[in-house]
C-alpha positions as CSV (number, residue, x, y, z in Angstrom):
1,X,-19.7,63.8,-57.9
2,X,-16.4,65.3,-56.7
3,X,-14.3,63.6,-54.1
4,X,-15.3,65.8,-51.2
5,X,-19.0,65.1,-51.9
6,X,-18.3,61.4,-52.1
7,X,-16.4,61.5,-48.9
8,X,-19.1,63.5,-47.1
9,X,-21.8,61.1,-48.4
10,X,-19.8,58.2,-47.1
11,X,-19.3,59.8,-43.7
12,X,-23.0,60.6,-43.3
13,X,-24.0,57.1,-44.3
14,X,-21.5,55.6,-41.8
15,X,-22.6,57.9,-39.0
16,X,-26.3,57.0,-39.6
17,X,-25.6,53.3,-39.8
18,X,-23.1,53.1,-36.9
19,X,-24.9,55.2,-34.4
20,X,-21.6,55.3,-32.6
21,X,-20.2,58.6,-31.4
22,X,-16.7,57.3,-31.7
23,X,-17.2,56.8,-35.5
24,X,-18.8,60.2,-35.7
25,X,-15.9,61.8,-33.9
26,X,-13.4,60.1,-36.1
27,X,-15.0,61.2,-39.4
28,X,-15.9,64.7,-38.4
29,X,-12.4,65.4,-37.0
30,X,-11.0,64.5,-40.4
31,X,-13.3,66.8,-42.5
32,X,-11.3,69.5,-44.2
33,X,-11.4,72.9,-42.5
34,X,-14.0,75.1,-44.2
35,X,-12.7,78.3,-42.5
36,X,-9.3,79.8,-41.9
37,X,-8.2,82.3,-39.3
38,X,-7.0,82.3,-35.7
39,X,-8.3,79.4,-33.7
40,X,-10.1,79.8,-30.3
41,X,-11.7,77.3,-28.0
42,X,-14.9,77.8,-26.0
43,X,-16.1,75.3,-23.3
44,X,-19.6,75.2,-21.9
45,X,-19.5,73.4,-18.5
46,X,-23.3,73.4,-18.3
47,X,-23.7,71.8,-21.7
48,X,-20.5,69.6,-21.3
49,X,-19.4,70.6,-24.8
50,X,-16.3,72.2,-26.2
51,X,-16.2,74.2,-29.4
52,X,-13.4,75.0,-31.8
53,X,-13.6,78.3,-33.7
54,X,-11.6,79.6,-36.6
55,X,-11.9,83.2,-37.6
56,X,-15.1,83.4,-35.5
57,X,-16.8,80.4,-37.2
58,X,-17.4,77.2,-35.3
59,X,-15.6,74.4,-37.1
60,X,-15.9,71.6,-34.6
61,X,-17.6,70.6,-31.3
62,X,-17.0,67.8,-28.8
63,X,-18.6,66.2,-25.8
64,X,-16.5,66.6,-22.7
65,X,-16.2,65.6,-19.1
66,X,-15.1,68.5,-16.8
67,X,-14.2,68.7,-13.1
68,X,-16.4,66.9,-10.6
69,X,-17.6,68.3,-7.3
70,X,-14.7,69.4,-5.2
71,X,-12.4,69.5,-8.3
72,X,-14.2,72.2,-10.4
73,X,-12.8,73.3,-13.7
74,X,-11.8,77.0,-13.5
75,X,-14.1,79.5,-15.3
76,X,-12.7,82.4,-17.2
77,X,-10.6,83.5,-20.2
78,X,-7.3,81.7,-20.6
79,X,-4.6,81.0,-23.2
80,X,-2.9,77.8,-24.2
81,X,0.3,77.9,-22.1
82,X,1.8,74.5,-23.2
83,X,1.1,71.7,-25.6
84,X,2.3,68.1,-24.8
85,X,1.2,65.3,-27.1
86,X,2.2,62.6,-24.6
87,X,1.6,64.3,-21.3
88,X,1.3,62.4,-18.0
89,X,-0.2,63.7,-14.8
90,X,2.4,64.5,-12.1
91,X,-0.3,64.1,-9.4
92,X,-2.8,61.3,-10.4
93,X,-1.8,57.8,-11.5
94,X,-0.6,54.5,-10.1
95,X,2.2,53.1,-8.0
96,X,3.9,50.3,-10.0
97,X,6.7,47.9,-9.2
98,X,9.9,47.5,-11.4
99,X,8.2,45.0,-13.7
100,X,5.4,47.5,-14.4
101,X,2.7,45.7,-12.3
102,X,0.3,48.1,-10.6
103,X,0.8,47.9,-6.9
104,X,-1.7,50.6,-5.9
105,X,-4.1,52.1,-8.5
106,X,-5.8,55.5,-8.9
107,X,-3.6,57.4,-6.4
108,X,-3.1,61.0,-5.6
109,X,0.7,61.2,-5.2
110,X,0.4,64.1,-2.8
111,X,-1.8,62.1,-0.3
112,X,-1.3,58.4,-0.9
113,X,1.7,56.7,0.6
114,X,4.1,54.9,-1.7
115,X,4.3,51.2,-1.2
116,X,7.8,49.8,-0.7
117,X,9.7,49.0,-3.9
118,X,7.3,50.9,-6.2
119,X,7.4,54.2,-8.1
120,X,4.7,56.6,-9.4
121,X,3.5,56.5,-13.0
122,X,1.2,59.4,-13.9
123,X,-2.1,58.9,-15.7
124,X,-1.8,59.4,-19.5
125,X,-3.3,62.6,-20.7
126,X,-2.6,62.6,-24.5
127,X,-3.0,65.7,-26.6
128,X,-2.7,68.0,-23.5
129,X,-3.4,71.7,-24.0
130,X,-2.6,73.4,-20.7
131,X,-4.6,76.6,-20.3
132,X,-4.0,77.3,-16.6
133,X,-1.3,75.8,-14.4
134,X,-2.5,72.2,-13.6
135,X,-5.5,72.4,-15.9
136,X,-5.9,71.4,-19.6
137,X,-7.9,69.8,-22.3
138,X,-6.9,66.3,-23.2
139,X,-8.1,62.9,-24.3
140,X,-9.8,60.9,-21.6
141,X,-12.7,58.9,-20.4
142,X,-16.2,60.4,-20.8
143,X,-18.8,58.9,-18.4
144,X,-21.4,61.5,-19.5
145,X,-21.1,63.7,-16.4
146,X,-18.4,65.9,-14.8
147,X,-15.9,63.4,-13.5
148,X,-12.3,64.7,-13.8
149,X,-10.0,66.4,-11.2
150,X,-10.5,69.7,-13.0
151,X,-9.2,69.0,-16.5
152,X,-11.4,68.8,-19.6
153,X,-11.6,65.3,-21.0
154,X,-12.4,64.7,-24.7
155,X,-12.7,61.7,-27.0
156,X,-9.5,60.7,-28.7
157,X,-10.3,62.1,-32.2
158,X,-11.6,65.4,-30.9
159,X,-8.7,65.9,-28.5
160,X,-6.4,65.3,-31.4
161,X,-8.3,67.7,-33.7
162,X,-8.3,70.5,-31.0
163,X,-4.6,69.9,-30.3
164,X,-3.7,70.1,-34.0
165,X,-5.6,73.4,-34.4
166,X,-4.4,75.2,-31.3
167,X,-1.1,76.9,-30.8
168,X,0.6,78.6,-27.8
169,X,-1.5,81.6,-27.0
170,X,-4.8,80.2,-28.5
171,X,-7.6,81.7,-26.4
172,X,-9.6,79.3,-24.3
173,X,-12.8,80.5,-22.7
174,X,-14.5,78.4,-20.0
175,X,-18.1,79.3,-19.4
176,X,-20.2,78.1,-16.5
């Protein structure tokens, strides 16, 4: 049995035994690409899934959490405008004091007043792929329903896989 077959067998066995989507995401995000070509990303808001394509072939998929009511994720055809591996929100986050202690959590810096002797620290959004100003795909919490402020949250391993595959100009299609 060659190494790829052994690795695949091990991955399948671990996925079956673990039943844990995090393990599944970790292993499937490290499988070698079976197709080459220009990457593209398609997101289905209805299915709460994102798909990575290469040369027209689907090479990866991921669970997502998109924008909740009042903060809907925009629908349409976009392109990756910016990549930022360590991005932080400039709107949502916490007010913290000089020692780093959270003074006021989960704030909207445009609406929530800043407590005295504090400063704003944006929420972490690792592996950020901005596709429209203020909107992007990134690693984040997935509660199983649309829950973000409009961005598309993905599990860590999948956000990293999509980030690594995409480049500036990669097409991103958001479907209802």
